[in-house]
Backbone bond lengths (Angstrom), bond angles and torsions (degrees), N, CA, C in turn:
res aa  C-N    CA-C-N  psi(-1)  N-CA   C-N-CA  omega(-1)  CA-C   N-CA-C  phi
1 X - - - 1.459 - - 1.534 108.62 -
2 X 1.282 115.37 142.16 1.461 122.69 179.23 1.534 109.13 -69.81
3 X 1.313 116.92 137.23 1.464 120.76 173.87 1.527 108.07 -93.63
4 X 1.320 116.59 100.12 1.461 120.52 -179.07 1.520 111.48 -63.63
5 X 1.318 117.44 -36.94 1.467 120.12 178.02 1.522 111.01 -62.08
6 X 1.328 117.05 -44.57 1.464 119.97 -179.65 1.530 110.51 -63.90
7 X 1.306 116.68 -35.59 1.464 120.72 -175.51 1.527 113.33 -82.47
8 X 1.347 119.08 -38.60 1.466 121.37 -169.70 1.523 116.35 -120.31
9 X 1.322 119.26 -12.08 1.463 120.49 -175.63 1.526 112.35 -57.83
10 X 1.329 117.30 -39.11 1.465 119.78 -178.26 1.527 111.93 -65.34
11 X 1.327 118.06 -22.66 1.469 120.77 176.77 1.533 111.47 -67.95
12 X 1.317 116.54 -24.67 1.464 120.14 -177.49 1.526 112.66 -74.29
13 X 1.311 117.90 -24.51 1.463 120.70 -170.83 1.524 114.08 -124.84
14 X 1.332 117.35 18.66 1.456 121.59 178.81 1.528 109.14 -137.50
15 X 1.300 115.99 -175.22 1.469 120.98 177.00 1.526 112.32 -87.93
16 X 1.339 117.42 6.15 1.464 120.32 177.54 1.522 108.93 -60.19
17 X 1.311 115.80 146.67 1.460 118.93 177.91 1.521 109.73 -152.03
18 X 1.313 115.60 166.89 1.459 122.35 171.95 1.520 106.42 -91.91
19 X 1.316 117.33 136.94 1.455 121.36 175.22 1.527 107.58 -94.10
20 X 1.335 116.75 108.10 1.457 122.73 -177.50 1.518 108.29 -124.77
21 X 1.315 115.97 122.22 1.458 122.12 -179.41 1.532 111.74 51.47
22 X 1.344 116.01 39.24 1.451 121.14 176.98 1.517 115.64 79.41
23 X 1.340 117.07 3.42 1.475 120.91 -179.38 1.522 110.13 -115.87
24 X 1.315 114.99 145.06 1.459 121.25 175.42 1.527 108.48 -78.89
25 X 1.327 116.58 117.90 1.469 122.00 179.59 1.524 108.79 -108.40
26 X 1.321 116.77 115.92 1.469 121.96 177.87 1.520 110.08 -74.05
27 X 1.315 116.70 137.31 1.464 122.08 176.53 1.520 108.23 -80.32
28 X 1.335 116.24 128.46 1.464 120.40 179.58 1.525 112.53 -117.26
29 X 1.340 116.96 -4.71 1.456 119.93 177.58 1.520 111.54 178.76
30 X 1.323 115.31 169.39 1.464 121.88 177.71 1.516 107.99 -161.82
31 X 1.320 116.49 160.94 1.453 120.14 -179.89 1.515 111.66 -177.45
32 X 1.315 115.07 -176.81 1.465 122.20 -176.52 1.521 111.23 -93.40
33 X 1.333 116.18 154.04 1.465 122.09 174.39 1.526 108.74 -116.99
34 X 1.318 114.98 149.18 1.473 121.56 176.22 1.530 108.22 -148.96
35 X 1.315 116.00 82.53 1.461 121.39 -173.66 1.526 114.00 -54.71
36 X 1.323 117.89 -36.69 1.469 118.89 -178.21 1.524 112.77 -99.70
37 X 1.313 117.42 -1.55 1.460 121.21 178.57 1.512 114.41 78.28
38 X 1.327 118.07 -2.19 1.459 121.10 -176.37 1.528 112.91 -98.25
39 X 1.337 116.72 -34.86 1.456 119.27 -178.64 1.531 110.28 -153.11
40 X 1.312 115.94 156.77 1.466 121.82 179.16 1.526 108.32 -71.11
41 X 1.321 116.26 126.36 1.463 120.15 -178.32 1.521 113.01 -117.00
42 X 1.335 117.67 -1.17 1.454 120.65 179.81 1.512 110.89 172.04
43 X 1.318 115.02 -161.10 1.461 119.90 179.34 1.523 109.66 -150.46
44 X 1.331 114.96 167.69 1.463 121.10 178.01 1.521 109.38 -128.87
45 X 1.322 114.93 155.69 1.462 122.27 172.22 1.521 105.91 -125.37
46 X 1.310 116.42 126.36 1.455 122.32 -177.87 1.524 109.78 -101.84
47 X 1.332 116.46 126.32 1.462 121.59 176.17 1.518 108.40 -113.84
48 X 1.303 116.97 -176.80 1.466 120.36 179.65 1.521 112.45 -57.39
49 X 1.329 117.20 -34.31 1.463 120.64 -173.52 1.522 115.63 -124.58
50 X 1.335 118.01 -7.56 1.466 120.15 -174.93 1.522 112.04 -138.75
51 X 1.317 114.89 153.16 1.453 122.60 167.66 1.524 105.31 -115.23
52 X 1.342 116.17 115.52 1.454 123.08 -175.85 1.520 109.25 -102.00
53 X 1.316 117.52 131.98 1.460 122.57 -177.22 1.523 110.91 -110.98
54 X 1.338 115.80 137.68 1.462 123.36 179.86 1.528 108.87 -132.46
55 X 1.345 116.80 153.22 1.460 119.56 173.33 1.528 108.80 -89.61
56 X 1.316 117.20 -179.17 1.463 120.92 -177.31 1.530 112.86 -72.17
57 X 1.330 117.29 -9.72 1.463 121.16 174.05 1.529 110.49 -91.85
58 X 1.338 116.13 10.54 1.461 124.97 178.49 1.527 112.55 63.80
59 X 1.342 116.31 28.43 1.458 121.80 176.35 1.525 109.06 -94.45
60 X 1.326 116.07 132.96 1.459 121.58 178.19 1.524 109.94 -63.68
61 X 1.337 116.59 133.28 1.453 121.42 179.18 1.521 112.63 -106.30
62 X 1.341 115.63 -50.31 1.469 119.58 -177.19 1.525 109.47 -166.94
63 X 1.333 114.39 166.94 1.462 119.49 172.09 1.520 107.69 -129.56
64 X 1.305 114.47 147.63 1.457 121.37 175.65 1.524 107.78 -123.54
65 X 1.314 115.57 135.01 1.463 118.83 176.24 1.522 107.15 -68.70
66 X 1.313 116.76 136.41 1.464 121.82 -172.45 1.514 109.35 -132.87
67 X 1.319 115.99 127.83 1.471 120.72 178.82 1.526 109.32 -132.23
68 X 1.301 116.41 107.49 1.458 121.43 173.36 1.514 115.12 55.22
69 X 1.331 116.89 38.88 1.452 119.87 174.41 1.512 115.46 98.21
70 X 1.332 117.92 5.85 1.464 117.86 176.79 1.528 109.86 -135.48
71 X 1.306 115.13 145.48 1.459 120.97 179.01 1.512 108.47 -78.88
72 X 1.327 116.30 132.59 1.458 121.71 -178.91 1.520 110.43 -97.80
73 X 1.316 117.09 -47.55 1.463 121.74 -176.32 1.519 107.66 -159.90
74 X 1.319 117.63 146.03 1.458 120.56 -178.69 1.510 112.95 -113.75
75 X 1.314 116.16 155.96 1.456 121.06 172.16 1.510 107.52 -145.31
76 X 1.318 117.21 152.42 1.438 120.56 -179.27 1.518 110.24 -138.76
77 X 1.320 115.93 175.30 1.446 119.36 178.77 1.518 111.79 -69.92
78 X 1.307 117.33 -20.83 1.460 120.96 -178.50 1.510 112.44 -76.56
79 X 1.335 118.41 -20.31 1.472 121.03 -176.74 1.497 112.57 -77.85
């Protein structure tokens, strides 16, 4: 299992950021996803403006625009 704390905790307390569309996005949270409620199928990383979704193989799945706790618009690799 991926250790999210080992991978992303340092982003919470430093100037590290994700570079998304040419902008520095600060990480403000992360956690597990379970689309069917039965088992963990991936994880998310929350930045100031986006919620990024990954599978358990650490492959990027999609990003959703995020503003103050609500999803504004989504995009995925399939689009």
